Structures are given as structure tokens and as C-alpha cells.
LUMKOLGU-48427 format. One record per residue (C-alpha): residue in one letter; x, y, z. Coordinates in steps of 0.1 Angstrom, whole numbers, plus 5000, padded with zeros to 4 digits. Layout:
BEGIN
@aa: A&c1: X&c2: Y&c3: Z
...
END
This chain:
BEGIN
@aa: X&c1: 4768&c2: 4836&c3: 5037
@aa: X&c1: 4760&c2: 4857&c3: 5068
@aa: X&c1: 4788&c2: 4881&c3: 5060
@aa: X&c1: 4775&c2: 4885&c3: 5025
@aa: X&c1: 4740&c2: 4893&c3: 5037
@aa: X&c1: 4755&c2: 4918&c3: 5062
@aa: X&c1: 4776&c2: 4935&c3: 5036
@aa: X&c1: 4746&c2: 4937&c3: 5012
@aa: X&c1: 4725&c2: 4953&c3: 5040
@aa: X&c1: 4752&c2: 4979&c3: 5045
@aa: X&c1: 4753&c2: 4988&c3: 5008
@aa: X&c1: 4715&c2: 4990&c3: 5007
@aa: X&c1: 4716&c2: 5014&c3: 5037
@aa: X&c1: 4742&c2: 5035&c3: 5021
@aa: X&c1: 4723&c2: 5038&c3: 4988
@aa: X&c1: 4691&c2: 5046&c3: 5006
@aa: X&c1: 4706&c2: 5075&c3: 5026
@aa: X&c1: 4725&c2: 5088&c3: 4996
@aa: X&c1: 4694&c2: 5089&c3: 4974
@aa: X&c1: 4676&c2: 5108&c3: 5002
@aa: X&c1: 4705&c2: 5134&c3: 5001
@aa: X&c1: 4701&c2: 5137&c3: 4964
@aa: X&c1: 4664&c2: 5143&c3: 4967
@aa: X&c1: 4671&c2: 5171&c3: 4992
@aa: X&c1: 4698&c2: 5187&c3: 4971
@aa: X&c1: 4679&c2: 5188&c3: 4938
@aa: X&c1: 4643&c2: 5186&c3: 4925
@aa: X&c1: 4655&c2: 5181&c3: 4890
@aa: X&c1: 4643&c2: 5146&c3: 4879
@aa: X&c1: 4670&c2: 5144&c3: 4852
@aa: X&c1: 4697&c2: 5148&c3: 4878
@aa: X&c1: 4680&c2: 5123&c3: 4901
@aa: X&c1: 4677&c2: 5097&c3: 4874
@aa: X&c1: 4713&c2: 5104&c3: 4864
@aa: X&c1: 4724&c2: 5096&c3: 4899
@aa: X&c1: 4704&c2: 5064&c3: 4899
@aa: X&c1: 4718&c2: 5053&c3: 4865
@aa: X&c1: 4754&c2: 5060&c3: 4874
@aa: X&c1: 4751&c2: 5042&c3: 4907
@aa: X&c1: 4734&c2: 5012&c3: 4890
@aa: X&c1: 4762&c2: 5010&c3: 4864
@aa: X&c1: 4788&c2: 5013&c3: 4891
@aa: X&c1: 4773&c2: 4985&c3: 4911
@aa: X&c1: 4769&c2: 4964&c3: 4880
@aa: X&c1: 4806&c2: 4967&c3: 4871
@aa: X&c1: 4817&c2: 4961&c3: 4907
@aa: X&c1: 4797&c2: 4928&c3: 4907
@aa: X&c1: 4811&c2: 4919&c3: 4872
@aa: X&c1: 4847&c2: 4928&c3: 4881
@aa: X&c1: 4848&c2: 4907&c3: 4913
@aa: X&c1: 4831&c2: 4878&c3: 4895
@aa: X&c1: 4860&c2: 4878&c3: 4871
@aa: X&c1: 4886&c2: 4873&c3: 4898
@aa: X&c1: 4902&c2: 4839&c3: 4894
@aa: X&c1: 4927&c2: 4828&c3: 4921
@aa: X&c1: 4942&c2: 4804&c3: 4896
@aa: X&c1: 4954&c2: 4833&c3: 4875
@aa: X&c1: 4959&c2: 4860&c3: 4900
@aa: X&c1: 4946&c2: 4895&c3: 4902
@aa: X&c1: 4932&c2: 4908&c3: 4868
@aa: X&c1: 4924&c2: 4942&c3: 4855
@aa: X&c1: 4886&c2: 4938&c3: 4860
@aa: X&c1: 4889&c2: 4930&c3: 4897
@aa: X&c1: 4914&c2: 4958&c3: 4903
@aa: X&c1: 4890&c2: 4983&c3: 4886
@aa: X&c1: 4861&c2: 4969&c3: 4907
@aa: X&c1: 4881&c2: 4974&c3: 4939
@aa: X&c1: 4889&c2: 5010&c3: 4928
@aa: X&c1: 4853&c2: 5018&c3: 4922
@aa: X&c1: 4843&c2: 5005&c3: 4956
@aa: X&c1: 4867&c2: 5030&c3: 4972
@aa: X&c1: 4858&c2: 5058&c3: 4947
@aa: X&c1: 4820&c2: 5055&c3: 4952
@aa: X&c1: 4814&c2: 5041&c3: 4986
@aa: X&c1: 4840&c2: 5060&c3: 5007
@aa: X&c1: 4822&c2: 5093&c3: 4999
@aa: X&c1: 4788&c2: 5077&c3: 5001
@aa: X&c1: 4796&c2: 5062&c3: 5035
@aa: X&c1: 4805&c2: 5097&c3: 5047
@aa: X&c1: 4772&c2: 5111&c3: 5035
@aa: X&c1: 4754&c2: 5082&c3: 5051
@aa: X&c1: 4771&c2: 5087&c3: 5085
@aa: X&c1: 4763&c2: 5125&c3: 5085
@aa: X&c1: 4726&c2: 5118&c3: 5076
@aa: X&c1: 4724&c2: 5091&c3: 5103
@aa: X&c1: 4738&c2: 5116&c3: 5128
@aa: X&c1: 4712&c2: 5141&c3: 5116
@aa: X&c1: 4685&c2: 5115&c3: 5121
@aa: X&c1: 4696&c2: 5109&c3: 5157
@aa: X&c1: 4694&c2: 5147&c3: 5163
@aa: X&c1: 4660&c2: 5148&c3: 5147
@aa: X&c1: 4647&c2: 5120&c3: 5169
@aa: X&c1: 4661&c2: 5137&c3: 5200
@aa: X&c1: 4645&c2: 5170&c3: 5190
@aa: X&c1: 4612&c2: 5151&c3: 5185
@aa: X&c1: 4614&c2: 5136&c3: 5219
@aa: X&c1: 4622&c2: 5169&c3: 5235
@aa: X&c1: 4594&c2: 5187&c3: 5217
@aa: X&c1: 4569&c2: 5160&c3: 5227
@aa: X&c1: 4580&c2: 5162&c3: 5263
@aa: X&c1: 4576&c2: 5200&c3: 5263
@aa: X&c1: 4543&c2: 5197&c3: 5245
@aa: X&c1: 4556&c2: 5219&c3: 5217
@aa: X&c1: 4533&c2: 5220&c3: 5187
@aa: X&c1: 4549&c2: 5208&c3: 5155
@aa: X&c1: 4549&c2: 5234&c3: 5127
@aa: X&c1: 4523&c2: 5229&c3: 5100
@aa: X&c1: 4549&c2: 5225&c3: 5072
@aa: X&c1: 4562&c2: 5195&c3: 5090
@aa: X&c1: 4527&c2: 5179&c3: 5087
@aa: X&c1: 4523&c2: 5171&c3: 5123
@aa: X&c1: 4553&c2: 5148&c3: 5122
@aa: X&c1: 4568&c2: 5136&c3: 5155
@aa: X&c1: 4603&c2: 5138&c3: 5140
@aa: X&c1: 4612&c2: 5172&c3: 5126
@aa: X&c1: 4619&c2: 5172&c3: 5088
@aa: X&c1: 4653&c2: 5168&c3: 5073
@aa: X&c1: 4672&c2: 5200&c3: 5068
@aa: X&c1: 4684&c2: 5207&c3: 5033
@aa: X&c1: 4716&c2: 5224&c3: 5043
@aa: X&c1: 4728&c2: 5192&c3: 5061
@aa: X&c1: 4727&c2: 5173&c3: 5027
@aa: X&c1: 4746&c2: 5201&c3: 5011
@aa: X&c1: 4773&c2: 5199&c3: 5038
@aa: X&c1: 4774&c2: 5161&c3: 5034
@aa: X&c1: 4780&c2: 5163&c3: 4997
@aa: X&c1: 4806&c2: 5190&c3: 5002
@aa: X&c1: 4826&c2: 5170&c3: 5027
@aa: X&c1: 4822&c2: 5138&c3: 5006
@aa: X&c1: 4835&c2: 5155&c3: 4975
@aa: X&c1: 4870&c2: 5158&c3: 4992
@aa: X&c1: 4877&c2: 5120&c3: 4994
@aa: X&c1: 4859&c2: 5115&c3: 4960
@aa: X&c1: 4883&c2: 5139&c3: 4942
@aa: X&c1: 4913&c2: 5126&c3: 4962
@aa: X&c1: 4905&c2: 5089&c3: 4953
@aa: X&c1: 4898&c2: 5098&c3: 4917
@aa: X&c1: 4932&c2: 5116&c3: 4915
@aa: X&c1: 4948&c2: 5085&c3: 4931
@aa: X&c1: 4933&c2: 5062&c3: 4905
@aa: X&c1: 4941&c2: 5083&c3: 4875
@aa: X&c1: 4974&c2: 5100&c3: 4884
@aa: X&c1: 4985&c2: 5091&c3: 4919
@aa: X&c1: 4994&c2: 5054&c3: 4913
@aa: X&c1: 5021&c2: 5065&c3: 4889
@aa: X&c1: 5032&c2: 5096&c3: 4906
@aa: X&c1: 5067&c2: 5084&c3: 4914
@aa: X&c1: 5087&c2: 5102&c3: 4940
@aa: X&c1: 5125&c2: 5100&c3: 4947
@aa: X&c1: 5131&c2: 5104&c3: 4984
@aa: X&c1: 5167&c2: 5110&c3: 4996
@aa: X&c1: 5180&c2: 5104&c3: 5030
@aa: X&c1: 5214&c2: 5107&c3: 5048
@aa: X&c1: 5219&c2: 5083&c3: 5078
@aa: X&c1: 5249&c2: 5086&c3: 5100
@aa: X&c1: 5266&c2: 5057&c3: 5119
@aa: X&c1: 5296&c2: 5058&c3: 5142
@aa: X&c1: 5307&c2: 5023&c3: 5131
@aa: X&c1: 5305&c2: 5028&c3: 5094
@aa: X&c1: 5338&c2: 5019&c3: 5078
@aa: X&c1: 5356&c2: 5051&c3: 5066
@aa: X&c1: 5359&c2: 5038&c3: 5030
@aa: X&c1: 5321&c2: 5038&c3: 5028
@aa: X&c1: 5316&c2: 5073&c3: 5041
@aa: X&c1: 5293&c2: 5088&c3: 5014
@aa: X&c1: 5282&c2: 5055&c3: 5000
@aa: X&c1: 5249&c2: 5057&c3: 4981
@aa: X&c1: 5224&c2: 5030&c3: 4972
@aa: X&c1: 5189&c2: 5029&c3: 4958
@aa: X&c1: 5161&c2: 5010&c3: 4973
@aa: X&c1: 5128&c2: 4999&c3: 4956
@aa: X&c1: 5102&c2: 4976&c3: 4970
@aa: X&c1: 5068&c2: 4960&c3: 4962
@aa: X&c1: 5068&c2: 4961&c3: 4924
@aa: X&c1: 5036&c2: 4940&c3: 4921
@aa: X&c1: 5040&c2: 4937&c3: 4883
@aa: X&c1: 5007&c2: 4919&c3: 4879
@aa: X&c1: 4988&c2: 4952&c3: 4887
@aa: X&c1: 5005&c2: 4974&c3: 4860
@aa: X&c1: 4986&c2: 4986&c3: 4829
@aa: X&c1: 5007&c2: 5015&c3: 4816
@aa: X&c1: 5041&c2: 5006&c3: 4801
@aa: X&c1: 5050&c2: 5043&c3: 4794
@aa: X&c1: 5047&c2: 5052&c3: 4831
@aa: X&c1: 5068&c2: 5022&c3: 4842
@aa: X&c1: 5095&c2: 5030&c3: 4817
@aa: X&c1: 5096&c2: 5065&c3: 4831
@aa: X&c1: 5100&c2: 5051&c3: 4866
@aa: X&c1: 5129&c2: 5029&c3: 4854
@aa: X&c1: 5145&c2: 5060&c3: 4840
@aa: X&c1: 5142&c2: 5077&c3: 4874
@aa: X&c1: 5159&c2: 5047&c3: 4890
@aa: X&c1: 5187&c2: 5049&c3: 4865
@aa: X&c1: 5191&c2: 5086&c3: 4870
@aa: X&c1: 5201&c2: 5083&c3: 4906
@aa: X&c1: 5238&c2: 5084&c3: 4914
@aa: X&c1: 5239&c2: 5052&c3: 4934
@aa: X&c1: 5265&c2: 5024&c3: 4936
@aa: X&c1: 5240&c2: 4996&c3: 4943
@aa: X&c1: 5203&c2: 4988&c3: 4939
@aa: X&c1: 5184&c2: 4968&c3: 4966
@aa: X&c1: 5149&c2: 4955&c3: 4960
@aa: X&c1: 5130&c2: 4944&c3: 4991
@aa: X&c1: 5104&c2: 4920&c3: 4978
@aa: X&c1: 5070&c2: 4914&c3: 4961
@aa: X&c1: 5080&c2: 4913&c3: 4925
@aa: X&c1: 5045&c2: 4898&c3: 4916
@aa: X&c1: 5011&c2: 4896&c3: 4931
@aa: X&c1: 5011&c2: 4857&c3: 4932
@aa: X&c1: 5018&c2: 4843&c3: 4897
@aa: X&c1: 5052&c2: 4842&c3: 4880
@aa: X&c1: 5036&c2: 4849&c3: 4846
@aa: X&c1: 5025&c2: 4883&c3: 4858
@aa: X&c1: 5061&c2: 4895&c3: 4851
@aa: X&c1: 5062&c2: 4883&c3: 4814
@aa: X&c1: 5050&c2: 4916&c3: 4799
@aa: X&c1: 5075&c2: 4935&c3: 4820
@aa: X&c1: 5108&c2: 4917&c3: 4815
@aa: X&c1: 5120&c2: 4941&c3: 4788
@aa: X&c1: 5111&c2: 4972&c3: 4809
@aa: X&c1: 5129&c2: 4961&c3: 4841
@aa: X&c1: 5158&c2: 4947&c3: 4822
@aa: X&c1: 5166&c2: 4983&c3: 4813
@aa: X&c1: 5177&c2: 4990&c3: 4848
@aa: X&c1: 5213&c2: 4999&c3: 4845
@aa: X&c1: 5243&c2: 4980&c3: 4860
@aa: X&c1: 5257&c2: 4992&c3: 4893
@aa: X&c1: 5293&c2: 4991&c3: 4907
@aa: X&c1: 5283&c2: 4968&c3: 4935
@aa: X&c1: 5254&c2: 4951&c3: 4917
@aa: X&c1: 5216&c2: 4946&c3: 4921
@aa: X&c1: 5202&c2: 4925&c3: 4948
@aa: X&c1: 5167&c2: 4913&c3: 4957
@aa: X&c1: 5148&c2: 4893&c3: 4983
@aa: X&c1: 5114&c2: 4876&c3: 4984
@aa: X&c1: 5082&c2: 4892&c3: 4998
@aa: X&c1: 5050&c2: 4876&c3: 5011
@aa: X&c1: 5034&c2: 4877&c3: 4977
@aa: X&c1: 5063&c2: 4859&c3: 4961
@aa: X&c1: 5054&c2: 4825&c3: 4976
@aa: X&c1: 5022&c2: 4821&c3: 4957
@aa: X&c1: 5001&c2: 4820&c3: 4989
@aa: X&c1: 4974&c2: 4842&c3: 4975
@aa: X&c1: 4965&c2: 4819&c3: 4946
@aa: X&c1: 4947&c2: 4785&c3: 4944
@aa: X&c1: 4968&c2: 4756&c3: 4931
@aa: X&c1: 4956&c2: 4723&c3: 4918
@aa: X&c1: 4986&c2: 4705&c3: 4931
@aa: X&c1: 5017&c2: 4711&c3: 4952
@aa: X&c1: 5038&c2: 4705&c3: 4921
@aa: X&c1: 5021&c2: 4734&c3: 4904
@aa: X&c1: 5027&c2: 4756&c3: 4934
@aa: X&c1: 5064&c2: 4746&c3: 4936
@aa: X&c1: 5069&c2: 4752&c3: 4899
@aa: X&c1: 5054&c2: 4787&c3: 4902
@aa: X&c1: 5077&c2: 4795&c3: 4932
@aa: X&c1: 5107&c2: 4784&c3: 4912
@aa: X&c1: 5097&c2: 4806&c3: 4883
@aa: X&c1: 5093&c2: 4836&c3: 4907
@aa: X&c1: 5128&c2: 4830&c3: 4920
@aa: X&c1: 5141&c2: 4829&c3: 4885
@aa: X&c1: 5127&c2: 4864&c3: 4877
@aa: X&c1: 5155&c2: 4881&c3: 4896
@aa: X&c1: 5184&c2: 4867&c3: 4875
@aa: X&c1: 5165&c2: 4873&c3: 4843
@aa: X&c1: 5164&c2: 4910&c3: 4850
@aa: X&c1: 5200&c2: 4912&c3: 4864
@aa: X&c1: 5194&c2: 4909&c3: 4901
@aa: X&c1: 5210&c2: 4884&c3: 4925
@aa: X&c1: 5183&c2: 4869&c3: 4948
@aa: X&c1: 5194&c2: 4866&c3: 4984
@aa: X&c1: 5176&c2: 4838&c3: 5003
@aa: X&c1: 5189&c2: 4838&c3: 5039
@aa: X&c1: 5224&c2: 4847&c3: 5027
@aa: X&c1: 5247&c2: 4877&c3: 5024
@aa: X&c1: 5272&c2: 4894&c3: 5001
@aa: X&c1: 5302&c2: 4917&c3: 5009
@aa: X&c1: 5308&c2: 4951&c3: 4994
@aa: X&c1: 5345&c2: 4958&c3: 4995
@aa: X&c1: 5363&c2: 4991&c3: 4991
@aa: X&c1: 5399&c2: 5002&c3: 5000
@aa: X&c1: 5404&c2: 4971&c3: 5021
@aa: X&c1: 5372&c2: 4976&c3: 5041
@aa: X&c1: 5338&c2: 4960&c3: 5037
@aa: X&c1: 5302&c2: 4961&c3: 5046
@aa: X&c1: 5277&c2: 4932&c3: 5044
@aa: X&c1: 5243&c2: 4932&c3: 5026
@aa: X&c1: 5222&c2: 4905&c3: 5042
@aa: X&c1: 5190&c2: 4893&c3: 5025
@aa: X&c1: 5164&c2: 4871&c3: 5044
@aa: X&c1: 5132&c2: 4854&c3: 5032
@aa: X&c1: 5099&c2: 4868&c3: 5044
@aa: X&c1: 5092&c2: 4869&c3: 5081
@aa: X&c1: 5060&c2: 4885&c3: 5094
@aa: X&c1: 5041&c2: 4888&c3: 5127
@aa: X&c1: 5006&c2: 4886&c3: 5111
@aa: X&c1: 4991&c2: 4851&c3: 5116
@aa: X&c1: 4991&c2: 4839&c3: 5080
@aa: X&c1: 5025&c2: 4853&c3: 5070
@aa: X&c1: 5054&c2: 4827&c3: 5069
@aa: X&c1: 5084&c2: 4831&c3: 5092
@aa: X&c1: 5111&c2: 4819&c3: 5068
@aa: X&c1: 5137&c2: 4847&c3: 5074
@aa: X&c1: 5167&c2: 4831&c3: 5092
@aa: X&c1: 5190&c2: 4858&c3: 5107
@aa: X&c1: 5215&c2: 4833&c3: 5120
@aa: X&c1: 5219&c2: 4814&c3: 5087
@aa: X&c1: 5221&c2: 4846&c3: 5067
@aa: X&c1: 5249&c2: 4860&c3: 5088
@aa: X&c1: 5272&c2: 4830&c3: 5091
@aa: X&c1: 5308&c2: 4843&c3: 5089
@aa: X&c1: 5297&c2: 4878&c3: 5099
@aa: X&c1: 5305&c2: 4893&c3: 5133
@aa: X&c1: 5286&c2: 4918&c3: 5154
@aa: X&c1: 5313&c2: 4945&c3: 5147
@aa: X&c1: 5308&c2: 4942&c3: 5109
@aa: X&c1: 5286&c2: 4969&c3: 5094
@aa: X&c1: 5254&c2: 4954&c3: 5079
@aa: X&c1: 5225&c2: 4964&c3: 5057
@aa: X&c1: 5196&c2: 4939&c3: 5063
@aa: X&c1: 5170&c2: 4934&c3: 5036
@aa: X&c1: 5138&c2: 4921&c3: 5052
@aa: X&c1: 5105&c2: 4926&c3: 5035
@aa: X&c1: 5081&c2: 4929&c3: 5065
@aa: X&c1: 5089&c2: 4958&c3: 5089
@aa: X&c1: 5074&c2: 4939&c3: 5118
@aa: X&c1: 5105&c2: 4917&c3: 5117
@aa: X&c1: 5126&c2: 4946&c3: 5130
@aa: X&c1: 5111&c2: 4949&c3: 5165
@aa: X&c1: 5102&c2: 4912&c3: 5168
@aa: X&c1: 5137&c2: 4898&c3: 5160
@aa: X&c1: 5162&c2: 4922&c3: 5144
@aa: X&c1: 5167&c2: 4948&c3: 5171
@aa: X&c1: 5178&c2: 4925&c3: 5198
@aa: X&c1: 5197&c2: 4901&c3: 5176
@aa: X&c1: 5233&c2: 4896&c3: 5188
@aa: X&c1: 5248&c2: 4901&c3: 5153
@aa: X&c1: 5239&c2: 4939&c3: 5155
@aa: X&c1: 5220&c2: 4950&c3: 5124
@aa: X&c1: 5228&c2: 4987&c3: 5120
@aa: X&c1: 5203&c2: 4994&c3: 5091
@aa: X&c1: 5173&c2: 4974&c3: 5080
@aa: X&c1: 5154&c2: 4980&c3: 5047
@aa: X&c1: 5118&c2: 4969&c3: 5044
@aa: X&c1: 5086&c2: 4975&c3: 5024
@aa: X&c1: 5054&c2: 4955&c3: 5025
@aa: X&c1: 5030&c2: 4982&c3: 5039
@aa: X&c1: 5026&c2: 5004&c3: 5008
@aa: X&c1: 5017&c2: 5031&c3: 5033
@aa: X&c1: 4983&c2: 5016&c3: 5028
@aa: X&c1: 4983&c2: 5035&c3: 4994
@aa: X&c1: 4960&c2: 5059&c3: 5013
@aa: X&c1: 4968&c2: 5086&c3: 5037
@aa: X&c1: 4980&c2: 5122&c3: 5043
@aa: X&c1: 5017&c2: 5132&c3: 5043
@aa: X&c1: 5027&c2: 5169&c3: 5047
@aa: X&c1: 5063&c2: 5170&c3: 5059
@aa: X&c1: 5067&c2: 5187&c3: 5092
@aa: X&c1: 5029&c2: 5188&c3: 5098
@aa: X&c1: 5011&c2: 5154&c3: 5095
@aa: X&c1: 5019&c2: 5118&c3: 5086
@aa: X&c1: 4989&c2: 5096&c3: 5088
@aa: X&c1: 4976&c2: 5064&c3: 5072
@aa: X&c1: 4952&c2: 5037&c3: 5085
@aa: X&c1: 4981&c2: 5012&c3: 5082
@aa: X&c1: 4998&c2: 5028&c3: 5112
@aa: X&c1: 4973&c2: 5011&c3: 5134
@aa: X&c1: 4987&c2: 4977&c3: 5122
@aa: X&c1: 5024&c2: 4985&c3: 5118
@aa: X&c1: 5045&c2: 5007&c3: 5141
@aa: X&c1: 5070&c2: 5013&c3: 5113
@aa: X&c1: 5050&c2: 5018&c3: 5081
@aa: X&c1: 5067&c2: 5045&c3: 5060
@aa: X&c1: 5100&c2: 5063&c3: 5061
@aa: X&c1: 5129&c2: 5063&c3: 5085
@aa: X&c1: 5127&c2: 5051&c3: 5122
@aa: X&c1: 5154&c2: 5048&c3: 5149
@aa: X&c1: 5158&c2: 5029&c3: 5181
@aa: X&c1: 5189&c2: 5025&c3: 5203
@aa: X&c1: 5211&c2: 5037&c3: 5175
@aa: X&c1: 5197&c2: 5013&c3: 5149
@aa: X&c1: 5176&c2: 5023&c3: 5119
@aa: X&c1: 5149&c2: 5009&c3: 5097
@aa: X&c1: 5137&c2: 5024&c3: 5064
@aa: X&c1: 5103&c2: 5013&c3: 5052
@aa: X&c1: 5098&c2: 5020&c3: 5015
@aa: X&c1: 5063&c2: 5031&c3: 5005
@aa: X&c1: 5064&c2: 5007&c3: 4975
@aa: X&c1: 5069&c2: 5010&c3: 4937
@aa: X&c1: 5036&c2: 4995&c3: 4926
@aa: X&c1: 5001&c2: 4990&c3: 4940
@aa: X&c1: 4979&c2: 4961&c3: 4949
@aa: X&c1: 4942&c2: 4955&c3: 4956
@aa: X&c1: 4933&c2: 4992&c3: 4954
@aa: X&c1: 4942&c2: 5004&c3: 4919
@aa: X&c1: 4954&c2: 5038&c3: 4930
@aa: X&c1: 4975&c2: 5058&c3: 4955
@aa: X&c1: 4959&c2: 5086&c3: 4975
@aa: X&c1: 4983&c2: 5108&c3: 4994
@aa: X&c1: 5010&c2: 5080&c3: 4996
@aa: X&c1: 5029&c2: 5081&c3: 4964
@aa: X&c1: 5050&c2: 5053&c3: 4948
@aa: X&c1: 5086&c2: 5056&c3: 4960
@aa: X&c1: 5122&c2: 5053&c3: 4948
@aa: X&c1: 5146&c2: 5057&c3: 4978
@aa: X&c1: 5182&c2: 5069&c3: 4977
@aa: X&c1: 5201&c2: 5065&c3: 5010
@aa: X&c1: 5235&c2: 5079&c3: 5016
@aa: X&c1: 5256&c2: 5064&c3: 5045
@aa: X&c1: 5278&c2: 5088&c3: 5064
@aa: X&c1: 5303&c2: 5082&c3: 5091
@aa: X&c1: 5294&c2: 5101&c3: 5123
@aa: X&c1: 5323&c2: 5124&c3: 5131
END
């Protein structure tokens, strides 16, 4: 209850300051009332959308839209509020200085101890706030389906010669329960099929929590073509049903079994702490798939590296599929079985950030995960963190676009 009151106080403070800025920028009553009406309608839908969230049925469209509106409206408004609060601090300091000096306050300020608010500050605040507003609006309307194919070549000294030039595609974090545009998802599947790869590896989170979220999308994902070495998947943290409320353990177990059944229904082999061999010209590499293992407090630690590599030696070349990238530094890097390449997802790149190749790569998720998007290397071992195929919680992607990854393995000469 205390948190709710605190959150309500923050929203009231933001709305108060933003209306002050509107009053400074325009004297037009129609525009002022327009701002009030739009804000009221936005708040009403946010309340309605979150009230429709039912943990028994998973994330729904209304709650996703409500979350998107919070980001769309209140990120820019928070910026305006912070700038005006900063101006208030400056005004108070100026008032104290003027009082100490005995300076007479100008008549147009009506003998006020605190100097009046300056109009140009409100103009600057709106100008700055328009940047995240436009960016978030783009992320909600276009960015969440702005699929990118990212291609990487990674060299290894111990890669078997037969697999020099071997290509595979990685996708991650589908989150089918969030989708609302079949045409865009079909386009993304066509992009997957267009890549000249010999295998497809999916690194977890097929749903948000409920197996039934996949029902409308079976036909779409069943269109993913066959591959020479096959299609393989693992479980992510959302695939255990931990984010939903269950009336009984039996219902929870049934949902989990149904989630595990999704992979074979769309042509994937689900790897649960096990491995498969890819063989070519008398040589082979192992693809190892573990269950979810995460450092964060509430994430389960079910990934078993020892069990999944029974019969594999340290000299064998391995591609490890582990959903959570925190597993890499915590357990994988120092493991005696020597995992040359790890594939992860999970972070989504926070679905919000800035990426300009060669200049800047930033997202708030980097303060939580060291490896959060793209390729990383330590002591000759690599991890690739896929930015995710779908989206969750925030119904959009701003600056961090949905990703289809193609990795080519090369033998270092």
C-alpha cells in the first residue's frame, strides 16, 4: 500500500509540473484543455489496462498497451518535470542571493521572493522531451517489428576442418503471447528461411508464461524450413510458468508439459540438459542445450553442464545453448569441459537503448548484465547474446531492434 501511495504521489508531481509547463508555453485555452483531456484519457486507459491483467491467463493486449503508454507519456513528462524542478532550485537560490544582497524584486514579479519561471525553460523542456516521445512512439508502432539480420564470423583454432565455414541461425525470446500482427511475424519467418544456414538454434522463451499463448502462432512458426542438421531449442525463464498464478501444482505441471510439447509441434528438438552431434566428413561438433540457469535471485538454476556433456571431452568443439548470459561468467567460462561458443538471449537489450556501430552501444540493461547484446570474448572463448525476436512487458522496441543472427564458424589459420 505504501508503494502505491508513493507511486501515486510521483505521478501527481509529474502531472503538476507538466501542466505548469503547458501554461508557460501557450495561453490558448483550447490547447490547454486538449492537453488535460489527452492526459486524462491516457491515465484512464493505463488504469483500465493494468486492471485487466490476470496472472491466470498471462499477459494480455490491454496490459501491454497500458505499459507502452506509461513509457510513451511518462518518460517525456518525467524529463520535463526534472528540468522544471532544476529550474525551481535555481529560482530559490536566486531568491536567497537577491534577498541577501538586498536586491529589489522587479515589479512584474509582484514582489515575489522567488523569481518567476522563465518561459524559454519550458520550451527547452518540451524540445528535449519530444526526442524520447518520438523515439518511443516509433518503437511502439514500427520498432517492435523492425527485424534485423546480424551476421558474424567467429574464428577458432580448434574448430574441426570439416566445419570451416559452417553457418547456423540463432533466434531467441519469441514471447508469442505478446504478438498482435501475423503479417509481420510471417515476414520475420521468411527472413529466417532466407538465410543460408545449415542449422537453426533457438535459445528460449517461446511464450510469456502460458502454453496456450502459442496456439494462434503454430501455423506461422511451422513454416520455418527444414535444415540439414536440424532445428533445436532450449527453455528460457518464462517457459516454466513462474510468472503466472496456478490454482494447483497439477495445473502448473500440465502447463509446463504443454510448453515442452511446443518445440516438437513446430519441428524443433528440445534439449533439456543434453546434447546432439553434428557430423561431417568423419568429424563432429557438439550442440549442448541446458535448462535455464540465472544469477538473479528468483531465477531457477536448472542448467546442468555436467549432465549435458556426458560423453563429451574437453577437446571436442562445443556450441552451448544457455538462455541467461549470466551463466557464462558464473559457471561456463571455468568449466573443465571447455565451451568454445555460448549462445544466449534473455536480456532483449532492454528493448530500449542506443546502438550506432563504432560510436555508441548503450542500454540500461548493461547495468544488470555484463554481456547484454552481441558478441563478447574472454580467454579465447565467446558468447553471443541475441537481442531477441519478440518483446515483453513494454510493447515496443526503441533503438534495440528484434534480431535474427547468422553465425559463421571459421578455423583460424
